N, C-alpha and C positions, 0 to 999 in steps of 0.2 A: 432175387431180380426179377422183375416183369417184363415179358415181352409180347408182341402179339401174335399167335401161332393160327394160322387158318382163319383170322379174322376175330378170334377170341383171345381176351386177355388171360396170360397164363404165368404161372409161377414158375421159377425153373432155378437150381441151385447156382451159387457163385460157380463159376469155371465150368459151366455145362458146355459139352460140345453138340454139334448137331447130330451126331452119332447118337448121343445119349438121348437126346429129344426124341429121335425117331424111333429108339429102343421102347421108349416111355409110351409110346403110341402103339406099340406091339405091330410096327410095321417092318417087314425086310428091307433091310437097306438097297438090295439089288432091285427092287420094285418100286421105286420113289422116285421123284424128280425133284430137288429143292430150290427153293429162291430164298434170297435172305437181301433183305433191303432193296429189292428190284433186280438184283443180278443172280444169275443162275451160278449154283455152286457144283463144280464136278463131283461126282460120287467119290471119287479117290480122296478128296479133301475132307469129307464129312468128320471123321475123328479129329483133325487137326484145327477146325474152326471153333474157336472159342466163342460163345455168344456174349452179347452184352447186352447191358440194360435199353431197353427200347426197342431191340431190335424186332424187324418184322418178317417173319417167316412164313412162308406158303409151302406145304407139302402138298404133292399130286401122286397119287397112286397109279400105277399101270395095270391096267385089267385086261387080260387077253380075251377071247371069245369071237364067235362069229353069228 
């Protein structure tokens, strides 16, 4: 299935979840914010959100520092 991930066309297997896509990016779930089709997804729901063909996903990493 194809989706748009941070502006780039990306292939994901059928049944992929937000959590699995974040894992493929090598990002820690606790340090990202995710938007799916224009709506923020609560972190506690990443494992249960099954992606669909054509979804638009934006993943933003949180960086600390000063």
